[in-house]
mmCIF entry with sequence, helices, sheets and N, C-alpha, C, O atoms, coordinates in Angstrom:
data_MODEL
# 
_entry.id   MODEL 
# 
_entity.id                         1 
_entity.type                       polymer 
_entity.pdbx_number_of_molecules   1 
# 
_entity_poly.entity_id                      1 
_entity_poly.type                           'polypeptide(L)' 
_entity_poly.nstd_linkage                   no 
_entity_poly.nstd_monomer                   no 
_entity_poly.pdbx_seq_one_letter_code       MVEAHGFRLVPATHLETPVAMGPDRAEVSLYAALFEPEAEPPWL 
_entity_poly.pdbx_seq_one_letter_code_can   MVEAHGFRLVPATHLETPVAMGPDRAEVSLYAALFEPEAEPPWL 
_entity_poly.pdbx_strand_id                 A 
# 
loop_
_entity_poly_seq.entity_id 
_entity_poly_seq.num 
_entity_poly_seq.mon_id 
_entity_poly_seq.hetero 
1 1  MET n 
1 2  VAL n 
1 3  GLU n 
1 4  ALA n 
1 5  HIS n 
1 6  GLY n 
1 7  PHE n 
1 8  ARG n 
1 9  LEU n 
1 10 VAL n 
1 11 PRO n 
1 12 ALA n 
1 13 THR n 
1 14 HIS n 
1 15 LEU n 
1 16 GLU n 
1 17 THR n 
1 18 PRO n 
1 19 VAL n 
1 20 ALA n 
1 21 MET n 
1 22 GLY n 
1 23 PRO n 
1 24 ASP n 
1 25 ARG n 
1 26 ALA n 
1 27 GLU n 
1 28 VAL n 
1 29 SER n 
1 30 LEU n 
1 31 TYR n 
1 32 ALA n 
1 33 ALA n 
1 34 LEU n 
1 35 PHE n 
1 36 GLU n 
1 37 PRO n 
1 38 GLU n 
1 39 ALA n 
1 40 GLU n 
1 41 PRO n 
1 42 PRO n 
1 43 TRP n 
1 44 LEU n 
# 
_struct_asym.id          A 
_struct_asym.entity_id   1 
# 
loop_
_struct_conf.conf_type_id 
_struct_conf.id 
_struct_conf.pdbx_PDB_helix_id 
_struct_conf.beg_label_comp_id 
_struct_conf.beg_label_asym_id 
_struct_conf.beg_label_seq_id 
_struct_conf.pdbx_beg_PDB_ins_code 
_struct_conf.end_label_comp_id 
_struct_conf.end_label_asym_id 
_struct_conf.end_label_seq_id 
_struct_conf.pdbx_end_PDB_ins_code 
_struct_conf.beg_auth_comp_id 
_struct_conf.beg_auth_asym_id 
_struct_conf.beg_auth_seq_id 
_struct_conf.end_auth_comp_id 
_struct_conf.end_auth_asym_id 
_struct_conf.end_auth_seq_id 
_struct_conf.pdbx_PDB_helix_class 
_struct_conf.details 
_struct_conf.pdbx_PDB_helix_length 
HELX_P HELX_P1 AA1 GLU A 3  ? HIS A 5  ? GLU A 3  HIS A 5  5 ? 3 
HELX_P HELX_P2 AA2 ALA A 12 ? LEU A 15 ? ALA A 12 LEU A 15 1 ? 4 
HELX_P HELX_P3 AA3 LEU A 30 ? LEU A 34 ? LEU A 30 LEU A 34 1 ? 5 
# 
_struct_conf_type.id          HELX_P 
_struct_conf_type.criteria    ? 
_struct_conf_type.reference   ? 
# 
_struct_sheet.id               AA1 
_struct_sheet.type             ? 
_struct_sheet.number_strands   2 
_struct_sheet.details          ? 
# 
_struct_sheet_order.sheet_id     AA1 
_struct_sheet_order.range_id_1   1 
_struct_sheet_order.range_id_2   2 
_struct_sheet_order.offset       ? 
_struct_sheet_order.sense        anti-parallel 
# 
loop_
_struct_sheet_range.sheet_id 
_struct_sheet_range.id 
_struct_sheet_range.beg_label_comp_id 
_struct_sheet_range.beg_label_asym_id 
_struct_sheet_range.beg_label_seq_id 
_struct_sheet_range.pdbx_beg_PDB_ins_code 
_struct_sheet_range.end_label_comp_id 
_struct_sheet_range.end_label_asym_id 
_struct_sheet_range.end_label_seq_id 
_struct_sheet_range.pdbx_end_PDB_ins_code 
_struct_sheet_range.beg_auth_comp_id 
_struct_sheet_range.beg_auth_asym_id 
_struct_sheet_range.beg_auth_seq_id 
_struct_sheet_range.end_auth_comp_id 
_struct_sheet_range.end_auth_asym_id 
_struct_sheet_range.end_auth_seq_id 
AA1 1 PRO A 18 ? MET A 21 ? PRO A 18 MET A 21 
AA1 2 ALA A 26 ? SER A 29 ? ALA A 26 SER A 29 
# 
loop_
_atom_site.group_PDB 
_atom_site.id 
_atom_site.type_symbol 
_atom_site.label_atom_id 
_atom_site.label_alt_id 
_atom_site.label_comp_id 
_atom_site.label_asym_id 
_atom_site.label_entity_id 
_atom_site.label_seq_id 
_atom_site.pdbx_PDB_ins_code 
_atom_site.Cartn_x 
_atom_site.Cartn_y 
_atom_site.Cartn_z 
_atom_site.occupancy 
_atom_site.B_iso_or_equiv 
_atom_site.pdbx_formal_charge 
_atom_site.auth_seq_id 
_atom_site.auth_comp_id 
_atom_site.auth_asym_id 
_atom_site.auth_atom_id 
_atom_site.pdbx_PDB_model_num 
ATOM 1   N N  . MET A 1 1  ? 91.785 107.897 111.012 1.00 0.00 ? 1  MET A N  1 
ATOM 2   C CA . MET A 1 1  ? 93.179 107.698 110.627 1.00 0.00 ? 1  MET A CA 1 
ATOM 3   C C  . MET A 1 1  ? 93.228 106.806 109.353 1.00 0.00 ? 1  MET A C  1 
ATOM 4   O O  . MET A 1 1  ? 93.985 107.110 108.431 1.00 0.00 ? 1  MET A O  1 
ATOM 5   N N  . VAL A 1 2  ? 92.421 105.699 109.291 1.00 0.00 ? 2  VAL A N  1 
ATOM 6   C CA . VAL A 1 2  ? 92.453 105.024 108.132 1.00 0.00 ? 2  VAL A CA 1 
ATOM 7   C C  . VAL A 1 2  ? 92.056 105.768 106.884 1.00 0.00 ? 2  VAL A C  1 
ATOM 8   O O  . VAL A 1 2  ? 92.720 105.667 105.853 1.00 0.00 ? 2  VAL A O  1 
ATOM 9   N N  . GLU A 1 3  ? 90.975 106.515 106.973 1.00 0.00 ? 3  GLU A N  1 
ATOM 10  C CA . GLU A 1 3  ? 90.443 107.281 105.845 1.00 0.00 ? 3  GLU A CA 1 
ATOM 11  C C  . GLU A 1 3  ? 91.426 108.367 105.482 1.00 0.00 ? 3  GLU A C  1 
ATOM 12  O O  . GLU A 1 3  ? 91.516 108.718 104.306 1.00 0.00 ? 3  GLU A O  1 
ATOM 13  N N  . ALA A 1 4  ? 92.193 108.940 106.455 1.00 0.00 ? 4  ALA A N  1 
ATOM 14  C CA . ALA A 1 4  ? 93.151 109.978 106.133 1.00 0.00 ? 4  ALA A CA 1 
ATOM 15  C C  . ALA A 1 4  ? 94.226 109.557 105.226 1.00 0.00 ? 4  ALA A C  1 
ATOM 16  O O  . ALA A 1 4  ? 94.828 110.375 104.531 1.00 0.00 ? 4  ALA A O  1 
ATOM 17  N N  . HIS A 1 5  ? 94.496 108.218 105.216 1.00 0.00 ? 5  HIS A N  1 
ATOM 18  C CA . HIS A 1 5  ? 95.512 107.638 104.363 1.00 0.00 ? 5  HIS A CA 1 
ATOM 19  C C  . HIS A 1 5  ? 95.054 106.971 103.136 1.00 0.00 ? 5  HIS A C  1 
ATOM 20  O O  . HIS A 1 5  ? 95.785 106.224 102.485 1.00 0.00 ? 5  HIS A O  1 
ATOM 21  N N  . GLY A 1 6  ? 93.686 107.280 102.788 1.00 0.00 ? 6  GLY A N  1 
ATOM 22  C CA . GLY A 1 6  ? 93.097 106.813 101.536 1.00 0.00 ? 6  GLY A CA 1 
ATOM 23  C C  . GLY A 1 6  ? 92.535 105.358 101.647 1.00 0.00 ? 6  GLY A C  1 
ATOM 24  O O  . GLY A 1 6  ? 92.226 104.758 100.618 1.00 0.00 ? 6  GLY A O  1 
ATOM 25  N N  . PHE A 1 7  ? 92.405 104.810 102.816 1.00 0.00 ? 7  PHE A N  1 
ATOM 26  C CA . PHE A 1 7  ? 91.910 103.465 102.917 1.00 0.00 ? 7  PHE A CA 1 
ATOM 27  C C  . PHE A 1 7  ? 90.398 103.557 103.458 1.00 0.00 ? 7  PHE A C  1 
ATOM 28  O O  . PHE A 1 7  ? 89.968 104.532 104.074 1.00 0.00 ? 7  PHE A O  1 
ATOM 29  N N  . ARG A 1 8  ? 89.688 102.466 103.158 1.00 0.00 ? 8  ARG A N  1 
ATOM 30  C CA . ARG A 1 8  ? 88.321 102.389 103.728 1.00 0.00 ? 8  ARG A CA 1 
ATOM 31  C C  . ARG A 1 8  ? 88.226 100.876 104.286 1.00 0.00 ? 8  ARG A C  1 
ATOM 32  O O  . ARG A 1 8  ? 88.758 99.921  103.719 1.00 0.00 ? 8  ARG A O  1 
ATOM 33  N N  . LEU A 1 9  ? 87.529 100.798 105.388 1.00 0.00 ? 9  LEU A N  1 
ATOM 34  C CA . LEU A 1 9  ? 87.277 99.507  105.968 1.00 0.00 ? 9  LEU A CA 1 
ATOM 35  C C  . LEU A 1 9  ? 86.080 98.812  105.241 1.00 0.00 ? 9  LEU A C  1 
ATOM 36  O O  . LEU A 1 9  ? 85.098 99.472  104.899 1.00 0.00 ? 9  LEU A O  1 
ATOM 37  N N  . VAL A 1 10 ? 86.169 97.590  105.032 1.00 0.00 ? 10 VAL A N  1 
ATOM 38  C CA . VAL A 1 10 ? 85.081 96.837  104.412 1.00 0.00 ? 10 VAL A CA 1 
ATOM 39  C C  . VAL A 1 10 ? 84.040 96.517  105.514 1.00 0.00 ? 10 VAL A C  1 
ATOM 40  O O  . VAL A 1 10 ? 84.392 95.973  106.560 1.00 0.00 ? 10 VAL A O  1 
ATOM 41  N N  . PRO A 1 11 ? 82.782 96.855  105.271 1.00 0.00 ? 11 PRO A N  1 
ATOM 42  C CA . PRO A 1 11 ? 81.809 96.466  106.332 1.00 0.00 ? 11 PRO A CA 1 
ATOM 43  C C  . PRO A 1 11 ? 81.603 95.050  106.583 1.00 0.00 ? 11 PRO A C  1 
ATOM 44  O O  . PRO A 1 11 ? 81.676 94.240  105.658 1.00 0.00 ? 11 PRO A O  1 
ATOM 45  N N  . ALA A 1 12 ? 81.345 94.694  107.803 1.00 0.00 ? 12 ALA A N  1 
ATOM 46  C CA . ALA A 1 12 ? 81.160 93.185  108.168 1.00 0.00 ? 12 ALA A CA 1 
ATOM 47  C C  . ALA A 1 12 ? 80.161 92.526  107.241 1.00 0.00 ? 12 ALA A C  1 
ATOM 48  O O  . ALA A 1 12 ? 80.346 91.388  106.811 1.00 0.00 ? 12 ALA A O  1 
ATOM 49  N N  . THR A 1 13 ? 79.114 93.245  106.945 1.00 0.00 ? 13 THR A N  1 
ATOM 50  C CA . THR A 1 13 ? 78.046 92.561  106.098 1.00 0.00 ? 13 THR A CA 1 
ATOM 51  C C  . THR A 1 13 ? 78.589 92.178  104.673 1.00 0.00 ? 13 THR A C  1 
ATOM 52  O O  . THR A 1 13 ? 78.088 91.238  104.057 1.00 0.00 ? 13 THR A O  1 
ATOM 53  N N  . HIS A 1 14 ? 79.564 92.883  104.191 1.00 0.00 ? 14 HIS A N  1 
ATOM 54  C CA . HIS A 1 14 ? 80.226 92.623  102.873 1.00 0.00 ? 14 HIS A CA 1 
ATOM 55  C C  . HIS A 1 14 ? 81.122 91.400  103.144 1.00 0.00 ? 14 HIS A C  1 
ATOM 56  O O  . HIS A 1 14 ? 81.085 90.487  102.319 1.00 0.00 ? 14 HIS A O  1 
ATOM 57  N N  . LEU A 1 15 ? 81.919 91.294  104.213 1.00 0.00 ? 15 LEU A N  1 
ATOM 58  C CA . LEU A 1 15 ? 82.773 90.237  104.482 1.00 0.00 ? 15 LEU A CA 1 
ATOM 59  C C  . LEU A 1 15 ? 82.034 88.891  104.775 1.00 0.00 ? 15 LEU A C  1 
ATOM 60  O O  . LEU A 1 15 ? 82.586 87.802  104.612 1.00 0.00 ? 15 LEU A O  1 
ATOM 61  N N  . GLU A 1 16 ? 80.786 89.032  105.205 1.00 0.00 ? 16 GLU A N  1 
ATOM 62  C CA . GLU A 1 16 ? 79.896 87.789  105.508 1.00 0.00 ? 16 GLU A CA 1 
ATOM 63  C C  . GLU A 1 16 ? 79.317 87.237  104.232 1.00 0.00 ? 16 GLU A C  1 
ATOM 64  O O  . GLU A 1 16 ? 78.818 86.112  104.205 1.00 0.00 ? 16 GLU A O  1 
ATOM 65  N N  . THR A 1 17 ? 79.379 88.024  103.163 1.00 0.00 ? 17 THR A N  1 
ATOM 66  C CA . THR A 1 17 ? 78.718 87.561  101.888 1.00 0.00 ? 17 THR A CA 1 
ATOM 67  C C  . THR A 1 17 ? 79.270 86.339  101.439 1.00 0.00 ? 17 THR A C  1 
ATOM 68  O O  . THR A 1 17 ? 80.497 86.241  101.453 1.00 0.00 ? 17 THR A O  1 
ATOM 69  N N  . PRO A 1 18 ? 78.482 85.248  100.983 1.00 0.00 ? 18 PRO A N  1 
ATOM 70  C CA . PRO A 1 18 ? 78.954 84.035  100.443 1.00 0.00 ? 18 PRO A CA 1 
ATOM 71  C C  . PRO A 1 18 ? 79.577 84.215  99.039  1.00 0.00 ? 18 PRO A C  1 
ATOM 72  O O  . PRO A 1 18 ? 79.059 85.011  98.255  1.00 0.00 ? 18 PRO A O  1 
ATOM 73  N N  . VAL A 1 19 ? 80.645 83.519  98.706  1.00 0.00 ? 19 VAL A N  1 
ATOM 74  C CA . VAL A 1 19 ? 81.209 83.598  97.371  1.00 0.00 ? 19 VAL A CA 1 
ATOM 75  C C  . VAL A 1 19 ? 81.551 82.159  96.951  1.00 0.00 ? 19 VAL A C  1 
ATOM 76  O O  . VAL A 1 19 ? 81.817 81.316  97.808  1.00 0.00 ? 19 VAL A O  1 
ATOM 77  N N  . ALA A 1 20 ? 81.546 81.898  95.756  1.00 0.00 ? 20 ALA A N  1 
ATOM 78  C CA . ALA A 1 20 ? 81.908 80.507  95.247  1.00 0.00 ? 20 ALA A CA 1 
ATOM 79  C C  . ALA A 1 20 ? 83.381 80.455  95.069  1.00 0.00 ? 20 ALA A C  1 
ATOM 80  O O  . ALA A 1 20 ? 83.947 81.344  94.434  1.00 0.00 ? 20 ALA A O  1 
ATOM 81  N N  . MET A 1 21 ? 84.044 79.445  95.603  1.00 0.00 ? 21 MET A N  1 
ATOM 82  C CA . MET A 1 21 ? 85.439 79.346  95.499  1.00 0.00 ? 21 MET A CA 1 
ATOM 83  C C  . MET A 1 21 ? 85.851 77.913  95.109  1.00 0.00 ? 21 MET A C  1 
ATOM 84  O O  . MET A 1 21 ? 85.097 76.956  95.284  1.00 0.00 ? 21 MET A O  1 
ATOM 85  N N  . GLY A 1 22 ? 87.047 77.813  94.590  1.00 0.00 ? 22 GLY A N  1 
ATOM 86  C CA . GLY A 1 22 ? 87.682 76.491  94.329  1.00 0.00 ? 22 GLY A CA 1 
ATOM 87  C C  . GLY A 1 22 ? 86.951 75.749  93.162  1.00 0.00 ? 22 GLY A C  1 
ATOM 88  O O  . GLY A 1 22 ? 85.896 76.174  92.690  1.00 0.00 ? 22 GLY A O  1 
ATOM 89  N N  . PRO A 1 23 ? 87.531 74.694  92.756  1.00 0.00 ? 23 PRO A N  1 
ATOM 90  C CA . PRO A 1 23 ? 87.044 73.879  91.646  1.00 0.00 ? 23 PRO A CA 1 
ATOM 91  C C  . PRO A 1 23 ? 85.623 73.251  91.853  1.00 0.00 ? 23 PRO A C  1 
ATOM 92  O O  . PRO A 1 23 ? 84.894 72.978  90.899  1.00 0.00 ? 23 PRO A O  1 
ATOM 93  N N  . ASP A 1 24 ? 85.266 73.033  93.203  1.00 0.00 ? 24 ASP A N  1 
ATOM 94  C CA . ASP A 1 24 ? 83.926 72.521  93.336  1.00 0.00 ? 24 ASP A CA 1 
ATOM 95  C C  . ASP A 1 24 ? 82.889 73.729  93.570  1.00 0.00 ? 24 ASP A C  1 
ATOM 96  O O  . ASP A 1 24 ? 81.694 73.505  93.764  1.00 0.00 ? 24 ASP A O  1 
ATOM 97  N N  . ARG A 1 25 ? 83.403 74.956  93.541  1.00 0.00 ? 25 ARG A N  1 
ATOM 98  C CA . ARG A 1 25 ? 82.525 76.161  93.631  1.00 0.00 ? 25 ARG A CA 1 
ATOM 99  C C  . ARG A 1 25 ? 81.797 76.181  94.978  1.00 0.00 ? 25 ARG A C  1 
ATOM 100 O O  . ARG A 1 25 ? 80.700 76.738  95.030  1.00 0.00 ? 25 ARG A O  1 
ATOM 101 N N  . ALA A 1 26 ? 82.309 75.631  96.041  1.00 0.00 ? 26 ALA A N  1 
ATOM 102 C CA . ALA A 1 26 ? 81.789 75.669  97.317  1.00 0.00 ? 26 ALA A CA 1 
ATOM 103 C C  . ALA A 1 26 ? 81.761 77.108  97.827  1.00 0.00 ? 26 ALA A C  1 
ATOM 104 O O  . ALA A 1 26 ? 82.710 77.869  97.636  1.00 0.00 ? 26 ALA A O  1 
ATOM 105 N N  . GLU A 1 27 ? 80.623 77.474  98.497  1.00 0.00 ? 27 GLU A N  1 
ATOM 106 C CA . GLU A 1 27 ? 80.494 78.857  99.024  1.00 0.00 ? 27 GLU A CA 1 
ATOM 107 C C  . GLU A 1 27 ? 81.066 79.033  100.341 1.00 0.00 ? 27 GLU A C  1 
ATOM 108 O O  . GLU A 1 27 ? 80.789 78.303  101.293 1.00 0.00 ? 27 GLU A O  1 
ATOM 109 N N  . VAL A 1 28 ? 81.941 80.100  100.387 1.00 0.00 ? 28 VAL A N  1 
ATOM 110 C CA . VAL A 1 28 ? 82.593 80.425  101.720 1.00 0.00 ? 28 VAL A CA 1 
ATOM 111 C C  . VAL A 1 28 ? 82.347 81.935  101.864 1.00 0.00 ? 28 VAL A C  1 
ATOM 112 O O  . VAL A 1 28 ? 81.992 82.605  100.895 1.00 0.00 ? 28 VAL A O  1 
ATOM 113 N N  . SER A 1 29 ? 82.547 82.484  103.132 1.00 0.00 ? 29 SER A N  1 
ATOM 114 C CA . SER A 1 29 ? 82.330 83.920  103.291 1.00 0.00 ? 29 SER A CA 1 
ATOM 115 C C  . SER A 1 29 ? 83.497 84.681  102.531 1.00 0.00 ? 29 SER A C  1 
ATOM 116 O O  . SER A 1 29 ? 84.551 84.092  102.289 1.00 0.00 ? 29 SER A O  1 
ATOM 117 N N  . LEU A 1 30 ? 83.311 85.871  102.197 1.00 0.00 ? 30 LEU A N  1 
ATOM 118 C CA . LEU A 1 30 ? 84.292 86.700  101.496 1.00 0.00 ? 30 LEU A CA 1 
ATOM 119 C C  . LEU A 1 30 ? 85.524 86.799  102.531 1.00 0.00 ? 30 LEU A C  1 
ATOM 120 O O  . LEU A 1 30 ? 86.683 86.766  102.117 1.00 0.00 ? 30 LEU A O  1 
ATOM 121 N N  . TYR A 1 31 ? 85.243 86.911  103.766 1.00 0.00 ? 31 TYR A N  1 
ATOM 122 C CA . TYR A 1 31 ? 86.328 86.996  104.816 1.00 0.00 ? 31 TYR A CA 1 
ATOM 123 C C  . TYR A 1 31 ? 87.223 85.684  104.604 1.00 0.00 ? 31 TYR A C  1 
ATOM 124 O O  . TYR A 1 31 ? 88.446 85.794  104.516 1.00 0.00 ? 31 TYR A O  1 
ATOM 125 N N  . ALA A 1 32 ? 86.634 84.533  104.531 1.00 0.00 ? 32 ALA A N  1 
ATOM 126 C CA . ALA A 1 32 ? 87.378 83.276  104.443 1.00 0.00 ? 32 ALA A CA 1 
ATOM 127 C C  . ALA A 1 32 ? 88.158 83.289  103.100 1.00 0.00 ? 32 ALA A C  1 
ATOM 128 O O  . ALA A 1 32 ? 89.299 82.830  103.056 1.00 0.00 ? 32 ALA A O  1 
ATOM 129 N N  . ALA A 1 33 ? 87.577 83.787  102.055 1.00 0.00 ? 33 ALA A N  1 
ATOM 130 C CA . ALA A 1 33 ? 88.212 83.769  100.664 1.00 0.00 ? 33 ALA A CA 1 
ATOM 131 C C  . ALA A 1 33 ? 89.370 84.798  100.749 1.00 0.00 ? 33 ALA A C  1 
ATOM 132 O O  . ALA A 1 33 ? 90.358 84.550  100.057 1.00 0.00 ? 33 ALA A O  1 
ATOM 133 N N  . LEU A 1 34 ? 89.375 85.863  101.470 1.00 0.00 ? 34 LEU A N  1 
ATOM 134 C CA . LEU A 1 34 ? 90.440 86.805  101.435 1.00 0.00 ? 34 LEU A CA 1 
ATOM 135 C C  . LEU A 1 34 ? 91.475 86.491  102.548 1.00 0.00 ? 34 LEU A C  1 
ATOM 136 O O  . LEU A 1 34 ? 92.658 86.712  102.287 1.00 0.00 ? 34 LEU A O  1 
ATOM 137 N N  . PHE A 1 35 ? 91.156 86.021  103.704 1.00 0.00 ? 35 PHE A N  1 
ATOM 138 C CA . PHE A 1 35 ? 92.039 85.990  104.848 1.00 0.00 ? 35 PHE A CA 1 
ATOM 139 C C  . PHE A 1 35 ? 92.297 84.629  105.391 1.00 0.00 ? 35 PHE A C  1 
ATOM 140 O O  . PHE A 1 35 ? 93.464 84.238  105.438 1.00 0.00 ? 35 PHE A O  1 
ATOM 141 N N  . GLU A 1 36 ? 91.353 83.889  105.794 1.00 0.00 ? 36 GLU A N  1 
ATOM 142 C CA . GLU A 1 36 ? 91.532 82.665  106.465 1.00 0.00 ? 36 GLU A CA 1 
ATOM 143 C C  . GLU A 1 36 ? 90.558 81.676  105.971 1.00 0.00 ? 36 GLU A C  1 
ATOM 144 O O  . GLU A 1 36 ? 89.393 81.714  106.368 1.00 0.00 ? 36 GLU A O  1 
ATOM 145 N N  . PRO A 1 37 ? 90.992 80.741  105.078 1.00 0.00 ? 37 PRO A N  1 
ATOM 146 C CA . PRO A 1 37 ? 90.033 79.766  104.329 1.00 0.00 ? 37 PRO A CA 1 
ATOM 147 C C  . PRO A 1 37 ? 89.172 78.865  105.324 1.00 0.00 ? 37 PRO A C  1 
ATOM 148 O O  . PRO A 1 37 ? 88.013 78.555  105.048 1.00 0.00 ? 37 PRO A O  1 
ATOM 149 N N  . GLU A 1 38 ? 89.798 78.468  106.485 1.00 0.00 ? 38 GLU A N  1 
ATOM 150 C CA . GLU A 1 38 ? 89.145 77.563  107.305 1.00 0.00 ? 38 GLU A CA 1 
ATOM 151 C C  . GLU A 1 38 ? 88.436 78.273  108.554 1.00 0.00 ? 38 GLU A C  1 
ATOM 152 O O  . GLU A 1 38 ? 87.914 77.604  109.446 1.00 0.00 ? 38 GLU A O  1 
ATOM 153 N N  . ALA A 1 39 ? 88.451 79.592  108.556 1.00 0.00 ? 39 ALA A N  1 
ATOM 154 C CA . ALA A 1 39 ? 87.947 80.314  109.701 1.00 0.00 ? 39 ALA A CA 1 
ATOM 155 C C  . ALA A 1 39 ? 86.584 81.052  109.389 1.00 0.00 ? 39 ALA A C  1 
ATOM 156 O O  . ALA A 1 39 ? 86.185 81.416  108.283 1.00 0.00 ? 39 ALA A O  1 
ATOM 157 N N  . GLU A 1 40 ? 85.979 81.185  110.577 1.00 0.00 ? 40 GLU A N  1 
ATOM 158 C CA . GLU A 1 40 ? 84.757 82.044  110.600 1.00 0.00 ? 40 GLU A CA 1 
ATOM 159 C C  . GLU A 1 40 ? 85.278 83.462  110.908 1.00 0.00 ? 40 GLU A C  1 
ATOM 160 O O  . GLU A 1 40 ? 86.322 83.602  111.545 1.00 0.00 ? 40 GLU A O  1 
ATOM 161 N N  . PRO A 1 41 ? 84.545 84.543  110.453 1.00 0.00 ? 41 PRO A N  1 
ATOM 162 C CA . PRO A 1 41 ? 84.892 85.863  110.904 1.00 0.00 ? 41 PRO A CA 1 
ATOM 163 C C  . PRO A 1 41 ? 84.970 86.000  112.325 1.00 0.00 ? 41 PRO A C  1 
ATOM 164 O O  . PRO A 1 41 ? 84.125 85.467  113.044 1.00 0.00 ? 41 PRO A O  1 
ATOM 165 N N  . PRO A 1 42 ? 85.947 86.692  112.802 1.00 0.00 ? 42 PRO A N  1 
ATOM 166 C CA . PRO A 1 42 ? 86.135 86.768  114.364 1.00 0.00 ? 42 PRO A CA 1 
ATOM 167 C C  . PRO A 1 42 ? 85.044 87.431  115.015 1.00 0.00 ? 42 PRO A C  1 
ATOM 168 O O  . PRO A 1 42 ? 85.003 87.257  116.233 1.00 0.00 ? 42 PRO A O  1 
ATOM 169 N N  . TRP A 1 43 ? 84.118 88.172  114.490 1.00 0.00 ? 43 TRP A N  1 
ATOM 170 C CA . TRP A 1 43 ? 83.062 88.805  115.179 1.00 0.00 ? 43 TRP A CA 1 
ATOM 171 C C  . TRP A 1 43 ? 81.838 87.939  115.277 1.00 0.00 ? 43 TRP A C  1 
ATOM 172 O O  . TRP A 1 43 ? 80.882 88.370  115.923 1.00 0.00 ? 43 TRP A O  1 
ATOM 173 N N  . LEU A 1 44 ? 81.776 86.853  114.744 1.00 0.00 ? 44 LEU A N  1 
ATOM 174 C CA . LEU A 1 44 ? 80.568 85.983  114.882 1.00 0.00 ? 44 LEU A CA 1 
ATOM 175 C C  . LEU A 1 44 ? 80.746 85.097  116.070 1.00 0.00 ? 44 LEU A C  1 
ATOM 176 O O  . LEU A 1 44 ? 79.868 84.291  116.376 1.00 0.00 ? 44 LEU A O  1 
# 
């Protein structure tokens, strides 16, 4: 259904990738950067 509408789901391994955020360049997961800054991905 998702693909039929032109969307793709981001794999969990991509969402768990650390990225540098904020002025102190602290590493957080991509999931935290995109959705919930203080949260761990719900599948962990």
